[in-house]
C-alpha positions as CSV (number, residue, x, y, z in Angstrom):
1,X,5.3,-47.9,5.6
2,X,3.1,-48.0,2.5
3,X,-0.6,-47.9,3.4
4,X,-2.9,-50.7,2.3
5,X,-4.6,-49.9,-1.0
6,X,-8.2,-51.0,-1.5
7,X,-8.4,-52.8,-4.8
8,X,-12.1,-52.2,-5.2
9,X,-12.4,-49.2,-7.6
10,X,-16.0,-48.7,-6.5
11,X,-15.1,-48.5,-2.8
12,X,-16.5,-45.4,-1.1
13,X,-14.0,-42.6,-0.6
14,X,-14.0,-41.5,3.1
15,X,-13.1,-38.2,4.6
16,X,-9.9,-39.8,5.9
17,X,-9.0,-40.8,2.3
18,X,-9.5,-37.2,1.2
19,X,-7.4,-35.8,4.0
20,X,-4.6,-38.3,3.3
21,X,-4.7,-37.4,-0.4
22,X,-4.5,-33.7,0.4
23,X,-1.5,-34.4,2.6
24,X,0.3,-36.3,-0.2
25,X,-0.4,-33.5,-2.7
26,X,0.8,-30.8,-0.2
27,X,-2.6,-29.2,-0.1
28,X,-3.0,-29.1,3.7
29,X,-1.4,-25.7,4.3
30,X,-3.6,-24.2,1.6
31,X,-6.7,-25.8,3.2
32,X,-5.7,-24.7,6.7
33,X,-5.2,-21.1,5.4
34,X,-8.7,-21.2,4.0
35,X,-10.1,-22.4,7.3
36,X,-8.2,-19.6,9.1
37,X,-9.6,-17.0,6.6
38,X,-13.1,-18.2,7.1
39,X,-12.9,-18.3,10.9
40,X,-11.4,-14.8,11.0
41,X,-14.0,-13.4,8.7
42,X,-16.9,-15.0,10.8
43,X,-15.4,-13.7,14.0
44,X,-15.0,-10.1,12.7
45,X,-18.5,-10.2,11.1
46,X,-20.0,-11.0,14.5
47,X,-18.0,-8.1,16.1
48,X,-19.1,-5.7,13.4
49,X,-22.8,-6.8,13.7
50,X,-23.1,-7.5,10.0
51,X,-26.2,-9.5,9.2
52,X,-27.3,-9.7,5.6
53,X,-31.1,-10.1,4.9
54,X,-32.7,-12.9,3.0
55,X,-33.1,-10.4,0.1
56,X,-29.4,-9.7,0.2
57,X,-28.5,-13.4,0.0
58,X,-30.9,-14.0,-2.8
59,X,-29.5,-11.1,-4.8
60,X,-26.0,-12.4,-4.1
61,X,-27.0,-15.9,-5.3
62,X,-28.6,-14.5,-8.5
63,X,-25.4,-12.5,-9.2
64,X,-23.2,-15.6,-8.6
65,X,-25.3,-17.7,-11.0
66,X,-25.1,-14.9,-13.6
67,X,-21.3,-14.6,-13.3
68,X,-20.8,-18.4,-13.6
69,X,-23.4,-18.7,-16.4
70,X,-25.7,-21.0,-14.3
71,X,-28.8,-20.0,-16.2
72,X,-31.1,-22.9,-15.2
73,X,-31.8,-25.2,-12.3
74,X,-30.2,-28.0,-14.3
75,X,-27.0,-26.0,-14.9
76,X,-26.8,-25.1,-11.2
77,X,-27.2,-28.7,-10.2
78,X,-24.6,-29.9,-12.6
79,X,-22.1,-27.3,-11.3
80,X,-22.8,-28.4,-7.7
81,X,-22.5,-32.1,-8.5
82,X,-19.2,-31.6,-10.3
83,X,-17.9,-30.0,-7.0
84,X,-19.6,-32.4,-4.7
85,X,-21.6,-29.6,-3.2
86,X,-25.2,-29.7,-1.8
87,X,-27.7,-26.9,-1.9
88,X,-26.9,-26.2,1.8
89,X,-23.2,-26.0,0.8
90,X,-24.2,-23.6,-2.0
91,X,-26.0,-21.4,0.5
92,X,-23.0,-21.4,2.8
93,X,-20.8,-20.4,-0.2
94,X,-23.0,-17.5,-1.1
95,X,-23.2,-16.4,2.5
96,X,-19.4,-16.5,3.0
97,X,-18.8,-14.5,-0.2
98,X,-21.4,-11.9,0.9
99,X,-20.0,-11.6,4.4
100,X,-16.5,-11.1,3.0
101,X,-17.7,-8.3,0.7
102,X,-19.7,-6.6,3.5
103,X,-16.8,-6.9,6.0
104,X,-14.3,-5.5,3.4
105,X,-16.7,-2.5,2.8
106,X,-17.2,-2.0,6.6
107,X,-13.4,-2.0,7.3
108,X,-12.0,-0.2,4.3
109,X,-14.8,1.3,2.2
110,X,-14.1,4.9,3.3
111,X,-10.3,4.5,2.6
112,X,-10.5,3.5,-1.0
113,X,-10.7,7.0,-2.5
114,X,-7.9,8.4,-0.5
115,X,-5.7,5.5,-1.3
116,X,-6.5,5.9,-5.0
117,X,-5.4,9.5,-5.1
118,X,-2.3,8.9,-3.0
119,X,-1.2,6.3,-5.5
120,X,-2.6,7.8,-8.6
121,X,0.5,7.1,-10.8
122,X,0.3,3.4,-9.9
123,X,-3.2,3.1,-11.4
124,X,-2.2,4.6,-14.7
125,X,-2.6,2.2,-17.6
126,X,-1.7,1.9,-21.2
127,X,-2.6,-0.4,-24.1
128,X,0.6,-1.7,-25.9
129,X,2.0,-3.9,-28.5
130,X,5.3,-5.6,-27.6
131,X,8.1,-7.7,-29.1
132,X,11.0,-8.8,-27.0
133,X,14.3,-9.5,-28.8
134,X,17.8,-10.7,-27.6
135,X,20.0,-8.5,-29.9
136,X,20.1,-4.8,-29.3
137,X,21.5,-4.0,-32.8
138,X,18.7,-6.0,-34.4
139,X,16.2,-4.2,-32.2
140,X,17.5,-0.8,-33.3
141,X,17.4,-1.9,-37.0
142,X,13.8,-3.0,-36.7
143,X,13.0,0.2,-34.8
144,X,14.2,2.4,-37.6
145,X,12.4,0.2,-40.2
146,X,9.2,0.7,-38.2
147,X,9.7,4.4,-38.0
148,X,10.2,4.6,-41.8
149,X,7.2,2.5,-42.6
150,X,9.3,-0.4,-44.2
151,X,7.8,-2.8,-41.6
152,X,4.6,-2.9,-39.6
153,X,4.5,-4.1,-36.0
154,X,2.4,-7.1,-37.1
155,X,5.3,-8.0,-39.5
156,X,7.8,-7.9,-36.6
157,X,5.5,-9.9,-34.3
158,X,4.9,-12.6,-37.0
159,X,8.7,-13.1,-37.4
160,X,10.0,-12.7,-33.9
161,X,7.3,-13.8,-31.4
162,X,7.2,-17.5,-30.5
163,X,4.0,-17.5,-28.4
164,X,1.3,-18.5,-31.0
165,X,-1.6,-16.5,-29.5
166,X,0.5,-13.3,-29.0
167,X,1.9,-13.7,-32.5
168,X,-1.6,-14.1,-34.0
169,X,-2.6,-10.8,-32.3
170,X,0.4,-9.0,-33.8
171,X,2.1,-8.6,-30.4
172,X,-0.9,-6.9,-28.8
173,X,-0.5,-7.2,-25.0
174,X,-3.6,-5.2,-24.2
175,X,-4.1,-3.1,-21.2
176,X,-1.3,-3.0,-18.6
177,X,-1.3,-1.1,-15.3
178,X,1.8,0.9,-14.3
179,X,2.5,-1.0,-11.1
180,X,2.5,-4.3,-13.0
181,X,5.4,-3.2,-15.2
182,X,9.1,-3.2,-14.8
183,X,10.3,0.3,-13.7
184,X,12.3,0.8,-16.9
185,X,9.2,0.1,-19.0
186,X,6.9,2.1,-16.9
187,X,9.1,5.1,-17.0
188,X,9.3,5.1,-20.8
189,X,5.6,4.3,-21.4
190,X,4.1,6.8,-19.1
191,X,6.5,9.6,-20.1
192,X,4.5,10.1,-23.3
193,X,0.9,11.2,-23.8
194,X,0.3,10.3,-27.4
195,X,0.4,6.9,-29.3
196,X,4.1,6.3,-30.1
197,X,6.7,3.7,-31.0
198,X,9.3,3.7,-28.2
199,X,13.0,3.3,-28.7
200,X,14.2,-0.2,-27.7
201,X,14.3,-0.6,-23.9
202,X,16.8,-2.9,-22.2
203,X,15.7,-5.0,-19.2
204,X,16.9,-8.2,-17.6
205,X,14.3,-10.0,-19.8
206,X,15.6,-8.7,-23.1
207,X,15.3,-5.8,-25.6
208,X,11.7,-4.5,-25.6
209,X,10.2,-3.0,-28.8
210,X,6.9,-1.3,-27.6
211,X,4.2,0.4,-29.6
212,X,2.0,2.4,-27.2
213,X,-1.5,2.5,-28.5
214,X,-3.1,4.6,-25.8
215,X,-2.2,6.0,-22.4
216,X,-5.2,5.7,-20.1
217,X,-5.6,8.2,-17.2
218,X,-6.7,6.5,-14.0
219,X,-10.3,6.8,-13.0
220,X,-11.9,5.4,-9.9
221,X,-14.6,3.3,-11.6
222,X,-16.3,0.4,-9.8
223,X,-14.0,-2.4,-11.0
224,X,-10.9,-0.4,-9.8
225,X,-12.7,0.4,-6.5
226,X,-13.4,-3.3,-6.0
227,X,-9.8,-4.1,-6.8
228,X,-8.4,-1.7,-4.3
229,X,-10.9,-2.8,-1.7
230,X,-9.9,-6.4,-2.2
231,X,-6.2,-5.6,-2.0
232,X,-6.8,-3.8,1.3
233,X,-8.9,-6.6,2.7
234,X,-6.6,-9.4,1.7
235,X,-3.6,-7.7,3.2
236,X,-5.5,-7.1,6.4
237,X,-6.7,-10.6,6.5
238,X,-3.2,-12.1,6.0
239,X,-1.8,-9.9,8.7
240,X,-4.6,-10.7,11.2
241,X,-4.1,-14.4,10.6
242,X,-0.3,-14.2,10.9
243,X,-0.7,-12.3,14.2
244,X,-3.0,-14.9,15.7
245,X,-1.0,-17.6,17.6
246,X,-4.0,-20.0,17.4
247,X,-3.6,-20.4,13.7
248,X,0.1,-21.2,13.8
249,X,-0.7,-24.1,16.0
250,X,-3.5,-25.6,13.9
251,X,-3.4,-29.4,13.7
252,X,-5.6,-32.0,12.1
């Protein structure tokens, strides 16, 4: 049965309307997962005795505004209004983010370094240029022309790349991490130590022409540490929620 539709465009949107719209758009599972994540984090924070100070929360709020370029009170208010958030909601958001960070550090902070060294190869990276072709013979012909200097990689990119932005950058993909690459590509790229044009590599995607600009040895800097910490925390959180029968029975 089709629900009655209010013809007044200025009618107030109720919580029920929002829930119904979320159901129609298939958003309820995502929202319920978010509730489960928040409740699990809050429960574990209490067990761990984590309690940020007012100064901690203020610093977290300042950092949040800096990251989101909320440089003034007006900009912050506009950002909140666009998301239908109050100042109290903003405080809750900052608190939830900070509690997640503190819990992740509490649970896994002392495991990051060991995990990094155990999986050192996975965190190797390289900066590359790439063009993907469909014809192997053509790829080999272009490869030899590149080696002999008859063509530049930018020339090849201009002719054979269809994605405008990638074409404008001459096929420059940028920094790629080993574990993000197909095994065939990773094996070839990280077998070298110096900048080099690789022979065409065949994968299920096509024939890859790759110019390796730089091979980057992995270092446990702060961004990578946070990445590993987040991966550990997200995996633990998903497993904890999946193992909790209460969340499999959540109903509206």
